[in-house]
N, C-alpha and C positions, 0 to 999 in steps of 0.2 A: 504494500500500500504506500502511496506517495505521502510525503510529509512536507512541512513548510520550511525546513532547514535551509534549503537552497535559496528560497525566496527571501528569507530573513537575512541571509549572509550577503546577498547582492542587492539589497535595497529594493526588492521587488514585491514584498508582502503588501497586500491591499487590505485596508480597513476602511470601508466606506463611512463617510459622515452621515449622521442621521439628520435629514432635512425635516424641519418641523412644519414649515409652510412656505409658500411662494406667493409673491405679488409682482407680476410682470417680470422685470429684469432682476429682481431681488429675491434672495432666499434667506431663511433664518436657520441658524444652527446654535443650539444652546442659548436661545434668546437673543442672539446677535444677528444683525442685518448685514448681508454680504451682496456686493455687486457681482452678478453671475455672468461669467463669460464661458460657460461650458454647456449651455442648454441648446438642444436642437429645435426649440420652439421659435423657428426662424421668423415667422410672421406675427408672433405674439398671440396666436389663436388660442393656445392652451390657457392663456391668462385672460382671455376676453370674456367679459360678462355676457355679451351677445351670444357667443358660441356656447358658453356654459348653459344658458337658458334653453337654447335649441336642443342641445344634447340631453339635458334633463327632461325636456318634453318628450323626446324620442323614447326615453326609458320609462316614461309614464304611459305612453300610448301603445308600446309594443312589448312582447314577452322579453324578459331579461336573459333567457337562456334558450338555446336551440335544443338542449337536452338530448342531443344525439349527434352522430356524425352526419355529414351531408348525404351519405349513401343509405342511411337507415330511415330516419324521419326528421332530418334537420335541414332539408332542402326547401326552406321557406320561400315563397314567391317574392317577398320583399327583398330577400338577399339577391335573387337572380335579377330583379328589376334594377336594383342599384348597381350591380355589377355591369349590366348593360349600359347604364348611364355613364359609368366611369370609362368603359371601353369607347363609347361614342365621343366623350369629351376629349380623350387623349388620342383618338384616331386609330383605334384597333378594333378587331372584330368582336372580341369578347374579353371578359375579365373573370378572375377568381379571387375571392377573399380568403385570407389566412389569419390566424391569431397573432403572428409575428413575422417580421421580415426574415429572421433567421430560419424559421420554419418554411417560409415561402421558397427561399433559395434551395434549402435542403430538399424540399418536396419535389420541386420542379426538376432540378438537375439530376437528382438520383433516379427519378422515374423515367425521364425521357431518353437518357443516353446509356449505351451498353458497351460491351467489349469490342464490338466492331467499329465503334466511333473513335475519333481523335479530337480531343479537346485542347485548345490553346487558350491559356488564361493569363491575364496580367498578374505578375508576381506580387503586386500590392492589393490584389482583390480581397474582399472581405472574407473573414474566417468561415462564414456560412457557405460561401461559394466554394472554397477549397474543400470543405467537408462534404458538400454535395457531390463534387467531382469524384472524390475518393470512394464514396458509396456507390457511384454509378458503375464502377468497374471498367470505365472507358480508358483507353490509352490517353495520357495527358502530358502536356509539356508547357512550362511557363515561358513567357516572353518578358523581356526587361520592361520595367514599369513605364507605361505610356510611350513605348518606343515603337513607332510605326515601322521603322526600318528593320528592327529585329523581328517583328511579327511578319513582315514581308518575307524575310529569309526563312522563317519557320514554315509559312504557308507554301513556299516554293518546294519544300522537301516532301510534301505529301501529295500523292497523285489523286487521291479522292478528296471529296469535300470535307473540310474540317468544321468544327464548331468553335467559334470565338466567344469568349466570355470576359467581360470587362465592366467597368463602372463609368458613368458619365461625369460625375464629380466625386473624386476619391475622398473617402471619409477622414483619412488621417493626413495625407499630403495636401489636400485642398486644391489640387490641380484638376483641370478639365481635360476630358478626352478630346483629341483632335477629330471632330466629327467629319469634316470635309475629307481628310486623308483616309479615315477609316472607311468612308463610303466608297472612295476610289479603290481601296483594296477589295472591298466586297464585290464591286463590279468586275474586278480582275479575276478573283478566285471563286466567287459564288458561295462563300461560306454562310452557314447558319449563325445568327448572331443573337446573343442574350446580353442585355445591358441592364445593370443595376442602377436605377435612377433615384434611389432612396433619398439622397441629399439634394437632388436637383428638382424633383417634382414639387410643385407648389411655389417654387422660387424662380427658377430659370425658364426661359422661353416665354412665348406669348401666353398670357394668362396662367403661367406656371406649368405649362405642358411639357417641360423638360427640353432636352436638346437632342435626343437620339431618335426622334421621329424620322422614318424613312430609312433608318439603319437597323434598328432593333427588330428582330422577328418576335422576340419576347422581351418585355420590359418589366422590371420589378420596382414597385413603389411601396412606401410605408405610410401609415397614418400617424406614426409616432414622432414624426419630425415636423415639417412645415404644416401638416394638417392638424397638429396639436392634439392628437388622440392616441389610439393604440391599434395594433394590427397591421395588416399589409394587404396589398393587392398586386395581382400579376396580370399584365395585359398581353394578349396572345391571339393567335388564330383560333377559330371555333374548334377545329379538329384537334388542336393541342389540348384544349379544355376537356374534350371527350376522352382523350388518352389519359389525362391525369385522373379523371374520375375512376378509371379502371386500373391504373398502374401505380398511383402514388400512395404509398403506405401512410405517410403523415396525414394526408387528406382523408384516406379511407378510415383511419383508426383514431382520429381526433374529433372531439366535439366541435361542431361548426360554430362560427361566430353567431351571436344571438340576433334575432330580428331587430331588437332595439339598437344593437350596434350598427347594423346595416342602415337603419333609418337615420341614425346620427351621422353616418358617413355621407349620406345624401345631402344633409344640411351643410356639412363641412365642405363638400364640393362646391356648393353655391358660394360659400364665404371665400374660399380660395380663389375662385374665378374672379371675384370682385376686388381682390386685394392688390390692385395695381399700385396704389399709393405706398403701401407697405413694402412691396417689391422694389420700387424705385428708391425709397429711403435706405433699404438694406443694401442695395448695390452701392449707393453713394457712401454710406458710413463704412462699409467693408473696404472700399477703395481708399478712403482716408486713413483708416487704421493700418492697413498694410503699408502704405507709403510712408506714414509717419514712423512706423517701426523700422523700416529700412533706413530712413534718414538718421535714425539714432544708432545705426550700426548693427541692428539685430539681424540674424540670419533667418529670414522668413520666406515661406512660399505659400502659394494659394492664389487661385484665379477668381474666387468668388467670396462667399461668406464664411468659409473655413480657412483660418490662417494657421499655418504650421510654424511654430517657433522651435527651431532645432537647437537642442542642447547637447545631446550625446550621452554624457555620463549620468547614470541613474541617480547617484547620490546627489549630484548638483541639481538635477531636475526636481527631485523631491524637496530639496532644501529651498529652492526658489519658490516652489508652490506653497510651502509652509510660510515663507516670508510674505508672500502676497496675502495669504489668509490673515496674517497678523494685521494687515492694513485693510481688511474687509473686502478683499477681492478673491473670488473663488474660481480657480483654474487648476484642476487636478493634474498631477504629473502622469503622462502616458508612457508606460514602460513595457518591457517584455512581459508576456508574449504578444501584446497588441501590436508592438513594433519590434524589430530585431534588437538583440542585445547590443548595448552601446549606442543605440540610436534614439534615446529617449527624447520626448518632445513635450512642449506645452501646446495643446490644441485650443486655439482661441476661436470660439464659436460666436460669431456676430449675429445679432437679431435686429429686427426693425425697431425694437424698443430702446436700443442704445443710441447715445448722443455723442457729439464731438467732445463734450465735457467728460463723458465717461472714458473716451479714448485717451484724452489728455491725462486723466488721473491714472489710468492703467499704465501708460508709458512711464509716468513719473515714478510710480511705485515699483514697476518692473526694473527700471534703471537702478534704483536704490537696492533692490533685492539682489540683482546681478552683481553689483559692485561689492556688496557685503559678503558674498559667498566665498 
């Protein structure tokens, strides 16, 4: 049995703080108020009273549990109706809801691909993608992170069509997939493409429709980020949905999301579609934060609202995070196994609730914390 000795020795042990409450961009820990730069509530919907009321009403109007898997007696009409609405909004044939993004990737990838398939995946893809690939038993090869040239060389080695799996906005590095170049590769090689748009949907693209439209045969989205809720959705061709109903063990053997959950997701889709003001502010404040950090000499990357501050040493990353906490800024240290050993980061997650004053304060405190370490 594994123990924690290794994690304790190398500053990797995790002890999550107990969050007592949240109000917009602030959280409370042990009665103290902290400015939160770690939340995925990119548009502020999870903290919105309007969204709260609509979701509460959905749970008053519909059953709070499906009480069954989709294949037994959990395939409620409201779930299928809202799945169709999501598919139509994002420009796909059909959709399928899951309890979490992790389960969605696991369920889809492990079910659709088999030993005869060849999967090429970005080496920085999410853990759920890697686990799904391993369960599929397909042959698989990683390509260098966000490297179109390396993927091109990989594709050239395989005579039959391959499957390419990647993300549109990478959750830790914060960089964007080169959609134009990836589309050119797809035209050249004709590969099947799955794109995880969890951190892009709701924020990027027209009305928050993401950036991989026209590239992705299957797109993965989550309700737990810009949509301010929980669960996930998979956008796909109708025939793929039929396959999953018959081949996906996580789908077949898990309780379906509730009718109330589906009704709430319908309301959230309307809210996200109307959130152009929040999206514009988020773009602007993220741009300001990244460039001000660079001006101060910090090593940062990120093309949108996720800013990766590279530190490297796990002890230093943990120390700086704790010093930020002392000044009421909350940014946990991201360490192995989320990122490789020796590549620790602070993941700065911008939201539409942040202001320029928040950014100025963050940088001031961060400089002090960095110099004291």
